[in-house]
FIDRENMAR-274381 format. One record per residue (C-alpha): chain; x, y, z; residue number from 1. Coordinates in nm, 3 decimals, always signed. Example, Ala and Ser with C-alpha at 12.3 -4.5 7.8 and 13.67 -1.06 7.14 Angstrom:
2
<atom><mol>A</mol><c1>+1.230</c1><c2>-0.450</c2><c3>+0.780</c3><seq>1</seq></atom>
<atom><mol>A</mol><c1>+1.367</c1><c2>-0.106</c2><c3>+0.714</c3><seq>2</seq></atom>
END
This chain:
147
<atom><mol>A</mol><c1>-1.666</c1><c2>+1.485</c2><c3>-1.224</c3><seq>1</seq></atom>
<atom><mol>A</mol><c1>-1.571</c1><c2>+1.287</c2><c3>-1.536</c3><seq>2</seq></atom>
<atom><mol>A</mol><c1>-1.765</c1><c2>+0.979</c2><c3>-1.418</c3><seq>3</seq></atom>
<atom><mol>A</mol><c1>-2.100</c1><c2>+1.154</c2><c3>-1.373</c3><seq>4</seq></atom>
<atom><mol>A</mol><c1>-2.204</c1><c2>+1.058</c2><c3>-1.727</c3><seq>5</seq></atom>
<atom><mol>A</mol><c1>-2.124</c1><c2>+0.693</c2><c3>-1.665</c3><seq>6</seq></atom>
<atom><mol>A</mol><c1>-2.305</c1><c2>+0.700</c2><c3>-1.331</c3><seq>7</seq></atom>
<atom><mol>A</mol><c1>-2.607</c1><c2>+0.868</c2><c3>-1.491</c3><seq>8</seq></atom>
<atom><mol>A</mol><c1>-2.617</c1><c2>+0.605</c2><c3>-1.770</c3><seq>9</seq></atom>
<atom><mol>A</mol><c1>-2.585</c1><c2>+0.327</c2><c3>-1.512</c3><seq>10</seq></atom>
<atom><mol>A</mol><c1>-2.876</c1><c2>+0.472</c2><c3>-1.314</c3><seq>11</seq></atom>
<atom><mol>A</mol><c1>-3.089</c1><c2>+0.498</c2><c3>-1.629</c3><seq>12</seq></atom>
<atom><mol>A</mol><c1>-3.020</c1><c2>+0.137</c2><c3>-1.725</c3><seq>13</seq></atom>
<atom><mol>A</mol><c1>-3.088</c1><c2>+0.024</c2><c3>-1.368</c3><seq>14</seq></atom>
<atom><mol>A</mol><c1>-3.414</c1><c2>+0.222</c2><c3>-1.361</c3><seq>15</seq></atom>
<atom><mol>A</mol><c1>-3.524</c1><c2>+0.079</c2><c3>-1.698</c3><seq>16</seq></atom>
<atom><mol>A</mol><c1>-3.442</c1><c2>-0.274</c2><c3>-1.582</c3><seq>17</seq></atom>
<atom><mol>A</mol><c1>-3.632</c1><c2>-0.241</c2><c3>-1.255</c3><seq>18</seq></atom>
<atom><mol>A</mol><c1>-3.927</c1><c2>-0.069</c2><c3>-1.422</c3><seq>19</seq></atom>
<atom><mol>A</mol><c1>-3.937</c1><c2>-0.344</c2><c3>-1.684</c3><seq>20</seq></atom>
<atom><mol>A</mol><c1>-3.929</c1><c2>-0.616</c2><c3>-1.421</c3><seq>21</seq></atom>
<atom><mol>A</mol><c1>-4.211</c1><c2>-0.449</c2><c3>-1.228</c3><seq>22</seq></atom>
<atom><mol>A</mol><c1>-4.420</c1><c2>-0.417</c2><c3>-1.544</c3><seq>23</seq></atom>
<atom><mol>A</mol><c1>-4.417</c1><c2>-0.038</c2><c3>-1.570</c3><seq>24</seq></atom>
<atom><mol>A</mol><c1>-4.221</c1><c2>-0.044</c2><c3>-1.898</c3><seq>25</seq></atom>
<atom><mol>A</mol><c1>-4.182</c1><c2>-0.289</c2><c3>-2.180</c3><seq>26</seq></atom>
<atom><mol>A</mol><c1>-3.814</c1><c2>-0.248</c2><c3>-2.271</c3><seq>27</seq></atom>
<atom><mol>A</mol><c1>-3.622</c1><c2>-0.430</c2><c3>-2.539</c3><seq>28</seq></atom>
<atom><mol>A</mol><c1>-3.485</c1><c2>-0.704</c2><c3>-2.312</c3><seq>29</seq></atom>
<atom><mol>A</mol><c1>-3.216</c1><c2>-0.817</c2><c3>-2.554</c3><seq>30</seq></atom>
<atom><mol>A</mol><c1>-3.078</c1><c2>-0.461</c2><c3>-2.568</c3><seq>31</seq></atom>
<atom><mol>A</mol><c1>-3.098</c1><c2>-0.424</c2><c3>-2.188</c3><seq>32</seq></atom>
<atom><mol>A</mol><c1>-2.923</c1><c2>-0.760</c2><c3>-2.147</c3><seq>33</seq></atom>
<atom><mol>A</mol><c1>-2.649</c1><c2>-0.656</c2><c3>-2.389</c3><seq>34</seq></atom>
<atom><mol>A</mol><c1>-2.600</c1><c2>-0.328</c2><c3>-2.203</c3><seq>35</seq></atom>
<atom><mol>A</mol><c1>-2.570</c1><c2>-0.515</c2><c3>-1.870</c3><seq>36</seq></atom>
<atom><mol>A</mol><c1>-2.316</c1><c2>-0.754</c2><c3>-2.026</c3><seq>37</seq></atom>
<atom><mol>A</mol><c1>-2.111</c1><c2>-0.456</c2><c3>-2.143</c3><seq>38</seq></atom>
<atom><mol>A</mol><c1>-2.133</c1><c2>-0.293</c2><c3>-1.796</c3><seq>39</seq></atom>
<atom><mol>A</mol><c1>-2.029</c1><c2>-0.614</c2><c3>-1.619</c3><seq>40</seq></atom>
<atom><mol>A</mol><c1>-1.748</c1><c2>-0.663</c2><c3>-1.872</c3><seq>41</seq></atom>
<atom><mol>A</mol><c1>-1.618</c1><c2>-0.311</c2><c3>-1.806</c3><seq>42</seq></atom>
<atom><mol>A</mol><c1>-1.627</c1><c2>-0.366</c2><c3>-1.428</c3><seq>43</seq></atom>
<atom><mol>A</mol><c1>-1.447</c1><c2>-0.700</c2><c3>-1.464</c3><seq>44</seq></atom>
<atom><mol>A</mol><c1>-1.184</c1><c2>-0.553</c2><c3>-1.693</c3><seq>45</seq></atom>
<atom><mol>A</mol><c1>-1.122</c1><c2>-0.261</c2><c3>-1.458</c3><seq>46</seq></atom>
<atom><mol>A</mol><c1>-1.077</c1><c2>-0.490</c2><c3>-1.155</c3><seq>47</seq></atom>
<atom><mol>A</mol><c1>-0.843</c1><c2>-0.717</c2><c3>-1.352</c3><seq>48</seq></atom>
<atom><mol>A</mol><c1>-0.634</c1><c2>-0.428</c2><c3>-1.486</c3><seq>49</seq></atom>
<atom><mol>A</mol><c1>-0.604</c1><c2>-0.265</c2><c3>-1.141</c3><seq>50</seq></atom>
<atom><mol>A</mol><c1>-0.493</c1><c2>-0.597</c2><c3>-0.990</c3><seq>51</seq></atom>
<atom><mol>A</mol><c1>-0.237</c1><c2>-0.646</c2><c3>-1.267</c3><seq>52</seq></atom>
<atom><mol>A</mol><c1>-0.110</c1><c2>-0.287</c2><c3>-1.231</c3><seq>53</seq></atom>
<atom><mol>A</mol><c1>-0.067</c1><c2>-0.329</c2><c3>-0.854</c3><seq>54</seq></atom>
<atom><mol>A</mol><c1>+0.132</c1><c2>-0.647</c2><c3>-0.910</c3><seq>55</seq></atom>
<atom><mol>A</mol><c1>+0.364</c1><c2>-0.459</c2><c3>-1.148</c3><seq>56</seq></atom>
<atom><mol>A</mol><c1>+0.404</c1><c2>-0.172</c2><c3>-0.900</c3><seq>57</seq></atom>
<atom><mol>A</mol><c1>+0.492</c1><c2>-0.412</c2><c3>-0.617</c3><seq>58</seq></atom>
<atom><mol>A</mol><c1>+0.741</c1><c2>-0.588</c2><c3>-0.843</c3><seq>59</seq></atom>
<atom><mol>A</mol><c1>+0.907</c1><c2>-0.255</c2><c3>-0.929</c3><seq>60</seq></atom>
<atom><mol>A</mol><c1>+0.909</c1><c2>-0.156</c2><c3>-0.562</c3><seq>61</seq></atom>
<atom><mol>A</mol><c1>+1.073</c1><c2>-0.484</c2><c3>-0.463</c3><seq>62</seq></atom>
<atom><mol>A</mol><c1>+1.346</c1><c2>-0.421</c2><c3>-0.720</c3><seq>63</seq></atom>
<atom><mol>A</mol><c1>+1.433</c1><c2>-0.090</c2><c3>-0.552</c3><seq>64</seq></atom>
<atom><mol>A</mol><c1>+1.420</c1><c2>-0.203</c2><c3>-0.189</c3><seq>65</seq></atom>
<atom><mol>A</mol><c1>+1.746</c1><c2>-0.285</c2><c3>-0.014</c3><seq>66</seq></atom>
<atom><mol>A</mol><c1>+1.858</c1><c2>-0.645</c2><c3>+0.007</c3><seq>67</seq></atom>
<atom><mol>A</mol><c1>+2.004</c1><c2>-0.598</c2><c3>+0.355</c3><seq>68</seq></atom>
<atom><mol>A</mol><c1>+1.958</c1><c2>-0.346</c2><c3>+0.637</c3><seq>69</seq></atom>
<atom><mol>A</mol><c1>+2.252</c1><c2>-0.340</c2><c3>+0.878</c3><seq>70</seq></atom>
<atom><mol>A</mol><c1>+2.213</c1><c2>-0.175</c2><c3>+1.218</c3><seq>71</seq></atom>
<atom><mol>A</mol><c1>+2.561</c1><c2>-0.104</c2><c3>+1.357</c3><seq>72</seq></atom>
<atom><mol>A</mol><c1>+2.733</c1><c2>+0.112</c2><c3>+1.619</c3><seq>73</seq></atom>
<atom><mol>A</mol><c1>+2.799</c1><c2>+0.390</c2><c3>+1.368</c3><seq>74</seq></atom>
<atom><mol>A</mol><c1>+2.448</c1><c2>+0.398</c2><c3>+1.215</c3><seq>75</seq></atom>
<atom><mol>A</mol><c1>+2.224</c1><c2>+0.224</c2><c3>+0.965</c3><seq>76</seq></atom>
<atom><mol>A</mol><c1>+2.358</c1><c2>+0.089</c2><c3>+0.634</c3><seq>77</seq></atom>
<atom><mol>A</mol><c1>+2.154</c1><c2>-0.035</c2><c3>+0.339</c3><seq>78</seq></atom>
<atom><mol>A</mol><c1>+2.290</c1><c2>-0.275</c2><c3>+0.078</c3><seq>79</seq></atom>
<atom><mol>A</mol><c1>+2.070</c1><c2>-0.263</c2><c3>-0.227</c3><seq>80</seq></atom>
<atom><mol>A</mol><c1>+2.042</c1><c2>-0.434</c2><c3>-0.562</c3><seq>81</seq></atom>
<atom><mol>A</mol><c1>+2.332</c1><c2>-0.409</c2><c3>-0.808</c3><seq>82</seq></atom>
<atom><mol>A</mol><c1>+2.576</c1><c2>-0.309</c2><c3>-0.533</c3><seq>83</seq></atom>
<atom><mol>A</mol><c1>+2.400</c1><c2>+0.015</c2><c3>-0.436</c3><seq>84</seq></atom>
<atom><mol>A</mol><c1>+2.460</c1><c2>+0.124</c2><c3>-0.077</c3><seq>85</seq></atom>
<atom><mol>A</mol><c1>+2.338</c1><c2>+0.394</c2><c3>+0.158</c3><seq>86</seq></atom>
<atom><mol>A</mol><c1>+2.416</c1><c2>+0.484</c2><c3>+0.515</c3><seq>87</seq></atom>
<atom><mol>A</mol><c1>+2.299</c1><c2>+0.721</c2><c3>+0.785</c3><seq>88</seq></atom>
<atom><mol>A</mol><c1>+2.481</c1><c2>+0.793</c2><c3>+1.110</c3><seq>89</seq></atom>
<atom><mol>A</mol><c1>+2.269</c1><c2>+0.786</c2><c3>+1.426</c3><seq>90</seq></atom>
<atom><mol>A</mol><c1>+2.263</c1><c2>+1.166</c2><c3>+1.456</c3><seq>91</seq></atom>
<atom><mol>A</mol><c1>+2.059</c1><c2>+1.182</c2><c3>+1.129</c3><seq>92</seq></atom>
<atom><mol>A</mol><c1>+1.763</c1><c2>+1.020</c2><c3>+1.305</c3><seq>93</seq></atom>
<atom><mol>A</mol><c1>+1.513</c1><c2>+1.216</c2><c3>+1.512</c3><seq>94</seq></atom>
<atom><mol>A</mol><c1>+1.299</c1><c2>+0.932</c2><c3>+1.647</c3><seq>95</seq></atom>
<atom><mol>A</mol><c1>+1.161</c1><c2>+0.584</c2><c3>+1.598</c3><seq>96</seq></atom>
<atom><mol>A</mol><c1>+0.822</c1><c2>+0.412</c2><c3>+1.609</c3><seq>97</seq></atom>
<atom><mol>A</mol><c1>+0.731</c1><c2>+0.049</c2><c3>+1.660</c3><seq>98</seq></atom>
<atom><mol>A</mol><c1>+0.452</c1><c2>-0.136</c2><c3>+1.483</c3><seq>99</seq></atom>
<atom><mol>A</mol><c1>+0.353</c1><c2>-0.501</c2><c3>+1.486</c3><seq>100</seq></atom>
<atom><mol>A</mol><c1>+0.555</c1><c2>-0.580</c2><c3>+1.170</c3><seq>101</seq></atom>
<atom><mol>A</mol><c1>+0.804</c1><c2>-0.294</c2><c3>+1.131</c3><seq>102</seq></atom>
<atom><mol>A</mol><c1>+1.011</c1><c2>-0.041</c2><c3>+1.319</c3><seq>103</seq></atom>
<atom><mol>A</mol><c1>+1.031</c1><c2>+0.301</c2><c3>+1.152</c3><seq>104</seq></atom>
<atom><mol>A</mol><c1>+1.341</c1><c2>+0.510</c2><c3>+1.207</c3><seq>105</seq></atom>
<atom><mol>A</mol><c1>+1.250</c1><c2>+0.875</c2><c3>+1.138</c3><seq>106</seq></atom>
<atom><mol>A</mol><c1>+1.518</c1><c2>+1.080</c2><c3>+0.961</c3><seq>107</seq></atom>
<atom><mol>A</mol><c1>+1.569</c1><c2>+1.452</c2><c3>+1.020</c3><seq>108</seq></atom>
<atom><mol>A</mol><c1>+1.478</c1><c2>+1.513</c2><c3>+0.653</c3><seq>109</seq></atom>
<atom><mol>A</mol><c1>+1.127</c1><c2>+1.376</c2><c3>+0.705</c3><seq>110</seq></atom>
<atom><mol>A</mol><c1>+1.197</c1><c2>+1.043</c2><c3>+0.535</c3><seq>111</seq></atom>
<atom><mol>A</mol><c1>+1.224</c1><c2>+0.716</c2><c3>+0.725</c3><seq>112</seq></atom>
<atom><mol>A</mol><c1>+1.399</c1><c2>+0.381</c2><c3>+0.721</c3><seq>113</seq></atom>
<atom><mol>A</mol><c1>+1.187</c1><c2>+0.068</c2><c3>+0.758</c3><seq>114</seq></atom>
<atom><mol>A</mol><c1>+1.322</c1><c2>-0.220</c2><c3>+0.965</c3><seq>115</seq></atom>
<atom><mol>A</mol><c1>+1.108</c1><c2>-0.532</c2><c3>+0.911</c3><seq>116</seq></atom>
<atom><mol>A</mol><c1>+1.074</c1><c2>-0.728</c2><c3>+1.235</c3><seq>117</seq></atom>
<atom><mol>A</mol><c1>+0.817</c1><c2>-0.998</c2><c3>+1.152</c3><seq>118</seq></atom>
<atom><mol>A</mol><c1>+1.083</c1><c2>-1.265</c2><c3>+1.096</c3><seq>119</seq></atom>
<atom><mol>A</mol><c1>+1.265</c1><c2>-1.187</c2><c3>+1.421</c3><seq>120</seq></atom>
<atom><mol>A</mol><c1>+1.212</c1><c2>-1.385</c2><c3>+1.740</c3><seq>121</seq></atom>
<atom><mol>A</mol><c1>+1.094</c1><c2>-1.195</c2><c3>+2.047</c3><seq>122</seq></atom>
<atom><mol>A</mol><c1>+1.447</c1><c2>-1.197</c2><c3>+2.191</c3><seq>123</seq></atom>
<atom><mol>A</mol><c1>+1.596</c1><c2>-1.062</c2><c3>+1.866</c3><seq>124</seq></atom>
<atom><mol>A</mol><c1>+1.325</c1><c2>-0.799</c2><c3>+1.839</c3><seq>125</seq></atom>
<atom><mol>A</mol><c1>+1.377</c1><c2>-0.679</c2><c3>+2.197</c3><seq>126</seq></atom>
<atom><mol>A</mol><c1>+1.752</c1><c2>-0.671</c2><c3>+2.141</c3><seq>127</seq></atom>
<atom><mol>A</mol><c1>+1.706</c1><c2>-0.459</c2><c3>+1.827</c3><seq>128</seq></atom>
<atom><mol>A</mol><c1>+1.467</c1><c2>-0.221</c2><c3>+2.006</c3><seq>129</seq></atom>
<atom><mol>A</mol><c1>+1.708</c1><c2>-0.185</c2><c3>+2.298</c3><seq>130</seq></atom>
<atom><mol>A</mol><c1>+1.992</c1><c2>-0.111</c2><c3>+2.056</c3><seq>131</seq></atom>
<atom><mol>A</mol><c1>+1.779</c1><c2>+0.150</c2><c3>+1.873</c3><seq>132</seq></atom>
<atom><mol>A</mol><c1>+1.675</c1><c2>+0.308</c2><c3>+2.206</c3><seq>133</seq></atom>
<atom><mol>A</mol><c1>+2.040</c1><c2>+0.354</c2><c3>+2.299</c3><seq>134</seq></atom>
<atom><mol>A</mol><c1>+2.098</c1><c2>+0.566</c2><c3>+1.988</c3><seq>135</seq></atom>
<atom><mol>A</mol><c1>+1.761</c1><c2>+0.734</c2><c3>+1.913</c3><seq>136</seq></atom>
<atom><mol>A</mol><c1>+1.485</c1><c2>+0.877</c2><c3>+2.132</c3><seq>137</seq></atom>
<atom><mol>A</mol><c1>+1.135</c1><c2>+0.746</c2><c3>+2.057</c3><seq>138</seq></atom>
<atom><mol>A</mol><c1>+0.919</c1><c2>+0.962</c2><c3>+1.830</c3><seq>139</seq></atom>
<atom><mol>A</mol><c1>+0.630</c1><c2>+1.154</c2><c3>+1.987</c3><seq>140</seq></atom>
<atom><mol>A</mol><c1>+0.381</c1><c2>+0.992</c2><c3>+1.752</c3><seq>141</seq></atom>
<atom><mol>A</mol><c1>+0.144</c1><c2>+0.705</c2><c3>+1.824</c3><seq>142</seq></atom>
<atom><mol>A</mol><c1>+0.225</c1><c2>+0.391</c2><c3>+1.631</c3><seq>143</seq></atom>
<atom><mol>A</mol><c1>-0.137</c1><c2>+0.280</c2><c3>+1.594</c3><seq>144</seq></atom>
<atom><mol>A</mol><c1>-0.128</c1><c2>+0.311</c2><c3>+1.215</c3><seq>145</seq></atom>
<atom><mol>A</mol><c1>+0.193</c1><c2>+0.116</c2><c3>+1.167</c3><seq>146</seq></atom>
<atom><mol>A</mol><c1>+0.167</c1><c2>-0.237</c2><c3>+1.038</c3><seq>147</seq></atom>
END
């Protein structure tokens, strides 16, 4: 609701510009041009700031992601930055889903562990999936939305 004023002003400026081009009005073209420059500048600034903010968010996310994910007989272990570790035994998982780039291991708590598989060969990927299938039943969810 906060952007209705901006949208209304944009529509008014657009209407005045079109009416002036069609000859229905005789607007102050230098003022209309200045207003369009300001509008284009605001759009450009917003796109630039959103892109820069996303880059910062991805950088912060990468700092928190684990460096290594180890899949072992006793469960899944994560080795993170600055020596942080985490582990889950196999009985903490309720299912798994496969996508084209990742395998999601669903935890009982509702969270999940992401196993990236894009860098694995087909043989390594099938070996990992077979190993996961031995320990966890597949989830009853379609994996169409996984990447």
